[in-house]
C-alpha positions as CSV (number, residue, x, y, z in Angstrom):
1,M,0.0,0.0,0.0
2,S,1.5,3.4,-1.0
3,N,2.0,6.2,1.5
4,S,-0.8,8.2,-0.2
5,K,-3.3,5.4,0.4
6,I,-2.2,5.1,4.1
7,N,-2.4,8.8,4.6
8,K,-5.9,8.9,3.0
9,L,-7.0,6.0,5.3
10,M,-5.6,7.8,8.3
11,A,-7.4,11.0,7.4
12,D,-10.7,9.1,7.0
13,L,-10.3,7.3,10.3
14,K,-9.4,10.4,12.2
15,G,-12.3,12.2,10.6
16,Q,-14.7,9.5,11.8
17,Y,-13.2,8.6,15.2
18,G,-11.0,11.6,16.2
19,D,-7.3,12.2,16.7
20,N,-7.3,10.6,20.2
21,T,-8.6,7.3,18.8
22,V,-6.5,6.8,15.7
23,M,-2.9,7.8,15.0
24,F,0.3,6.4,13.5
25,A,2.2,4.1,15.8
26,G,5.1,6.5,15.9
27,D,2.8,9.2,17.2
28,M,1.7,7.3,20.3
29,P,2.0,9.7,23.2
30,V,4.7,9.2,25.8
31,R,3.6,10.9,29.0
32,G,5.5,11.6,32.2
33,K,4.9,10.8,35.8
34,V,3.8,12.9,38.8
35,S,4.9,12.8,42.4
36,C,2.5,11.1,44.8
37,G,3.7,13.2,47.7
38,S,6.3,10.8,49.1
39,L,9.8,10.8,47.5
40,A,10.5,7.2,48.7
41,L,7.2,5.9,47.3
42,D,7.8,7.8,44.0
43,F,11.1,5.8,43.7
44,A,9.4,2.5,44.7
45,C,6.8,3.1,41.9
46,G,9.4,3.7,39.3
47,G,9.5,7.6,39.4
48,G,6.0,8.5,40.6
49,F,2.4,7.9,39.5
50,P,1.7,7.6,35.7
51,S,-0.2,10.7,34.5
52,D,-2.5,8.6,32.2
53,R,-3.3,5.3,33.9
54,V,-5.3,3.8,36.8
55,V,-3.8,3.5,40.2
56,E,-5.1,1.8,43.4
57,I,-4.3,3.0,46.9
58,A,-5.5,0.3,49.3
59,G,-5.1,-0.1,53.1
60,E,-6.7,-0.2,56.5
61,E,-8.4,2.7,58.1
62,S,-6.2,5.7,59.1
63,T,-3.3,4.8,56.9
64,G,-3.6,8.0,54.9
65,K,-5.1,6.6,51.7
66,S,-7.3,9.6,50.8
67,T,-4.6,12.1,51.9
68,L,-2.0,10.5,49.7
69,A,-4.4,10.6,46.7
70,V,-5.2,14.3,47.3
71,L,-1.5,15.2,47.6
72,A,-0.9,13.4,44.3
73,M,-3.9,15.4,42.9
74,T,-2.3,18.7,43.9
75,Q,0.9,17.7,42.0
76,V,-1.2,17.0,38.9
77,L,-3.0,20.3,39.2
78,D,0.3,22.2,39.5
79,A,1.6,20.4,36.4
80,N,-1.6,21.2,34.5
81,P,-2.5,24.8,35.3
82,D,-5.2,24.9,32.5
83,R,-7.0,21.7,33.6
84,G,-8.9,20.5,36.6
85,A,-9.6,17.5,38.8
86,L,-12.7,15.4,39.7
87,V,-13.4,13.9,43.1
88,L,-16.0,11.2,43.1
89,D,-17.0,10.9,46.8
90,I,-19.2,7.9,46.6
91,E,-18.9,7.3,50.4
92,H,-20.0,10.9,51.1
93,K,-17.4,11.3,53.8
94,L,-15.1,14.1,52.6
95,S,-15.4,17.5,54.3
96,P,-14.7,20.8,52.4
97,E,-12.5,22.0,55.3
98,W,-10.2,19.0,55.1
99,L,-10.1,19.1,51.3
100,E,-9.3,22.8,51.1
101,F,-6.6,22.4,53.9
102,L,-4.7,19.9,51.7
103,V,-5.5,21.4,48.2
104,G,-5.4,25.1,49.0
105,P,-8.1,27.7,48.2
106,E,-6.7,28.5,44.7
107,R,-6.6,24.9,43.5
108,M,-10.0,24.3,45.0
109,Q,-11.4,26.5,42.2
110,R,-10.3,23.7,39.7
111,V,-11.6,20.7,41.7
112,I,-15.1,19.4,40.7
113,Y,-16.7,17.6,43.6
114,S,-19.4,14.9,43.0
115,Q,-21.5,12.8,45.3
116,P,-22.8,9.9,43.1
117,E,-25.6,7.8,44.5
118,H,-24.1,4.6,43.2
119,A,-21.1,3.3,41.2
120,E,-23.0,3.3,37.9
121,Q,-23.8,7.0,38.3
122,A,-20.1,7.6,39.2
123,T,-19.1,5.9,35.9
124,N,-21.4,8.2,33.9
125,V,-20.0,11.3,35.7
126,Y,-16.5,10.1,35.0
127,K,-17.2,9.5,31.3
128,R,-18.8,13.0,30.9
129,A,-16.0,14.8,32.7
130,V,-12.9,13.0,31.4
131,K,-14.0,12.9,27.7
132,T,-13.9,16.8,27.6
133,G,-10.1,16.6,28.1
134,S,-10.4,19.3,30.8
135,V,-9.8,16.9,33.7
136,A,-6.3,15.7,34.5
137,C,-7.0,13.7,37.6
138,V,-9.8,11.7,39.2
139,I,-10.2,10.3,42.7
140,F,-12.7,7.6,43.2
141,D,-13.4,7.2,47.0
142,S,-13.9,4.4,47.4
143,I,-14.0,1.1,45.5
144,G,-15.1,-1.1,48.4
145,G,-17.6,1.4,49.7
146,A,-19.4,1.9,46.4
147,P,-23.1,1.0,46.4
148,T,-24.8,-0.2,43.2
149,I,-28.1,-0.1,41.5
150,R,-27.8,-3.9,41.1
151,R,-29.9,-4.6,44.1
152,N,-33.5,-5.6,44.8
153,E,-36.0,-3.0,46.1
154,D,-36.7,-5.3,49.0
155,A,-33.7,-5.3,51.3
156,E,-34.6,-8.8,52.6
157,V,-34.1,-10.3,49.1
158,A,-30.5,-11.4,48.5
159,S,-28.4,-9.8,45.7
160,Y,-24.9,-10.9,44.8
161,G,-21.9,-9.6,42.9
162,G,-23.2,-6.0,42.5
163,N,-20.1,-4.2,43.6
164,S,-17.7,-6.3,41.5
165,I,-20.0,-6.0,38.4
166,A,-20.3,-2.2,38.7
167,I,-16.7,-1.6,39.6
168,T,-15.6,-3.8,36.6
169,E,-17.6,-1.5,34.3
170,F,-15.9,1.6,35.9
171,A,-12.5,0.0,35.6
172,R,-12.9,-0.8,31.9
173,T,-14.0,2.7,31.3
174,A,-11.2,4.3,33.3
175,A,-8.5,2.1,31.8
176,V,-9.4,3.3,28.3
177,M,-10.2,7.0,29.0
178,S,-7.3,7.6,31.4
179,A,-4.9,6.7,28.6
180,K,-6.9,8.4,25.8
181,Y,-7.4,11.7,27.6
182,D,-4.2,11.8,29.7
183,C,-5.9,11.5,33.1
184,L,-4.6,10.0,36.3
185,T,-7.4,7.9,37.9
186,M,-6.8,6.9,41.5
187,G,-9.2,4.5,43.2
188,I,-9.1,4.3,47.0
189,N,-9.8,0.8,48.3
190,Q,-10.0,-1.1,51.6
191,T,-8.1,-4.2,52.6
192,R,-10.1,-7.2,53.9
193,A,-9.1,-9.7,56.5
194,D,-7.4,-12.8,55.1
195,M,-9.2,-15.6,56.9
196,A,-6.9,-18.2,55.5
197,G,-3.9,-16.5,57.3
198,Y,-1.7,-16.2,54.2
199,H,-1.3,-12.4,54.6
200,R,-2.6,-11.8,51.1
201,L,-3.8,-8.4,49.9
202,I,-7.5,-8.9,49.6
203,T,-9.6,-6.0,48.3
204,P,-13.1,-5.5,47.0
205,G,-13.9,-4.6,43.4
206,G,-13.4,-7.9,41.6
207,N,-10.6,-9.0,39.2
208,G,-11.6,-6.5,36.5
209,W,-10.6,-3.6,38.8
210,K,-7.3,-5.3,39.7
211,H,-6.5,-5.9,36.0
212,A,-7.2,-2.2,35.1
213,C,-4.7,-0.9,37.6
214,I,-1.1,-0.3,36.4
215,L,-0.1,0.3,40.1
216,R,-1.5,-1.3,43.2
217,I,-0.2,0.1,46.5
218,Q,-0.9,-1.3,50.0
219,L,-0.6,1.0,53.0
220,V,-0.2,-0.3,56.6
221,K,0.7,1.5,59.8
222,G,4.3,1.2,60.9
223,K,5.8,1.1,64.4
224,G,6.9,4.7,64.8
225,K,4.6,7.0,66.8
226,I,4.8,10.7,67.8
227,H,2.8,12.2,70.6
228,E,2.2,15.9,71.5
229,E,0.5,17.6,74.4
230,I,-2.7,19.3,73.2
231,T,-5.0,21.2,75.6
232,G,-3.4,19.3,78.5
233,E,-3.7,15.8,77.0
234,K,-1.0,13.6,75.4
235,V,-2.3,12.9,71.9
236,Q,-0.8,10.7,69.1
237,I,-0.5,13.1,66.2
238,G,1.7,11.1,63.8
239,Y,3.0,7.6,62.9
240,T,5.0,5.9,60.2
241,V,3.2,4.4,57.2
242,V,4.6,1.7,55.0
243,G,3.6,1.5,51.4
244,K,4.2,-1.6,49.4
245,V,3.9,-1.7,45.6
246,I,2.0,-4.9,45.0
247,K,1.5,-4.5,41.3
248,N,3.7,-2.4,39.1
249,Q,3.8,-2.3,35.3
250,Q,6.4,0.5,35.1
251,A,9.1,-0.9,37.4
252,A,9.9,-3.9,39.6
253,P,7.0,-4.7,42.0
254,G,7.4,-5.6,45.6
255,R,9.3,-2.5,46.8
256,S,8.3,-1.0,50.2
257,A,8.8,2.6,51.2
258,T,8.3,4.2,54.6
259,W,7.4,7.8,55.6
260,W,6.0,9.8,58.5
261,F,2.3,10.6,58.4
262,F,0.6,13.2,60.6
263,N,-3.1,12.8,61.0
264,I,-3.6,15.8,63.4
265,P,-2.2,19.2,62.1
266,T,0.3,21.0,64.3
267,E,2.4,24.0,63.7
268,K,5.6,22.0,64.2
269,W,4.9,18.9,62.1
270,G,2.2,20.0,59.7
271,F,-0.3,17.5,58.2
272,G,-0.1,14.5,55.9
273,V,3.2,13.1,54.5
274,D,6.2,14.7,56.1
275,T,8.1,15.6,53.0
276,R,10.7,17.7,54.9
277,E,11.7,14.8,57.2
278,E,11.9,12.5,54.2
279,I,14.2,14.8,52.2
280,V,16.6,15.1,55.1
281,R,16.6,11.3,55.8
282,L,17.1,10.4,52.2
283,G,19.6,13.3,51.7
284,V,21.8,11.8,54.4
285,L,21.3,8.3,53.0
286,T,22.3,9.3,49.5
287,K,25.2,11.5,50.8
288,V,23.6,14.7,49.3
289,F,24.5,16.0,52.8
290,D,28.2,15.5,53.5
291,V,28.3,14.0,57.1
292,R,31.4,14.5,59.1
293,G,31.0,13.4,62.7
294,G,28.0,15.3,64.0
295,W,28.2,18.0,61.3
296,Y,26.2,18.2,58.0
297,Y,27.6,20.0,55.0
298,H,25.7,21.4,52.0
299,N,26.0,24.6,50.0
300,L,22.3,25.4,50.8
301,L,23.0,25.5,54.6
302,P,24.0,28.7,56.4
303,A,27.7,29.7,56.2
304,D,29.8,30.2,59.4
305,A,32.6,32.7,59.9
306,K,35.0,30.6,57.8
307,G,32.5,30.4,54.9
308,E,31.7,26.7,55.5
309,H,28.0,25.8,54.9
310,K,27.1,23.4,57.7
311,L,24.9,22.6,60.7
312,Q,25.5,20.5,63.7
313,G,23.1,17.7,64.6
314,Y,20.4,15.9,62.8
315,S,17.6,17.8,64.6
316,R,19.0,21.2,63.7
317,L,19.3,20.1,60.0
318,S,15.7,18.9,60.0
319,D,14.5,22.2,61.7
320,Y,16.4,24.3,59.1
321,V,14.8,22.4,56.1
322,R,11.4,22.9,57.7
323,E,12.1,26.6,58.3
324,Y,13.3,27.3,54.7
325,P,11.1,25.3,52.3
326,E,12.5,27.2,49.3
327,I,15.6,25.0,49.4
328,Y,13.5,21.8,49.1
329,P,13.2,21.6,45.3
330,Q,17.0,21.6,44.8
331,L,17.5,19.1,47.5
332,R,14.8,16.9,46.1
333,Q,16.4,17.0,42.7
334,E,19.8,16.1,44.0
335,V,18.4,13.2,46.0
336,L,16.5,11.8,43.1
337,V,19.6,11.4,40.9
338,R,21.3,9.3,43.7
339,L,18.4,7.1,44.8
340,D,19.4,4.2,42.5
341,D,22.7,3.9,44.4
342,V,20.8,3.1,47.7
343,A,17.7,1.4,46.2
344,S,17.8,-1.6,48.7
345,E,17.8,0.8,51.6
346,V,15.2,3.4,50.3
347,A,12.7,0.9,49.0
348,P,13.7,-2.8,49.4
349,I,12.1,-5.5,47.3
350,S,10.4,-8.4,49.0
351,D,8.1,-11.2,48.0
352,P,4.9,-9.7,46.6
353,E,2.9,-12.2,48.7
354,E,4.5,-11.1,51.9
355,P,3.2,-8.1,53.9
356,P,5.2,-4.9,53.7
357,V,8.1,-4.6,56.2
358,E,9.0,-1.3,57.8
359,D,12.4,0.2,57.0
360,Q,14.3,0.0,60.2
361,M,16.6,2.8,59.1
362,L,13.7,5.3,59.4
363,E,14.7,7.8,62.2
364,A,12.2,9.7,64.3
365,P,11.9,13.4,63.3
């Protein structure tokens, strides 16, 4: 077939189905990744979350699943200033105050919030929004908590398989439209007890949902805990979270990363993933900070009378990075290029069938 015939065929197909549906193989889009909010988990995933695929964040209650998804959403919004995001709150649990606290008032103007009555309605809202090309990120909260219209009017009459059937339909739609319209789709899911005792990751949604996800991440609480006195009471405000990449189609699966997570906001520690602690810890591990005895050297640190840029003590270094967030982007970039050298310490690989194991090198902030 001559080039002229191929070009005519291509023009005809594009005219009928659109540029996003038909293209030459050499024109297939190659899109980047976005940070999920944790530098260690970015590395474990192979550089971050894909901007045009389906990702699952699963775990028990209070492991920061929704917070991690919203933090990733803010990264997508910053990378796409002319596009927005969609939150499908099918559990009807999100509060505007919590969402704005994480997203910020300016980004909130680009976040569409929806309260679908069931998974089928959520699928229709998803299709309508993503197909416009104006939505760069969708959060579905949550897979396991999604009701369905596949039920009987009489609650006493049994109905089976409704959630899996409805979520499979959503998954098939999301897998196609995420790639076609460059949209990161994150589904939040719950882990279920493994009654057989094999420590398997068991989640609702059926096999169709699992197949659609290019990344599946399991979150569990770690051993680290931080308490602060609030109004005269000692309250746990933070703890470590371990994230294990169960399925990964962009890098090796099985890596586990650990970070500090704060579920109660304070002036000292903030809220959510402690990115400042993480950059200091990984900066020391990767030797971005030159450690000599109890001193830490880097050209972004304050200079002494001799012109040496240094600070004494890990806690002083952490406090300085928290106080001057403008130095974070450069430190993050320097750490990123060195993480491969310490991969087994940052995010070790273990058997995908085994539960995630906390990194014992994680120091308290």
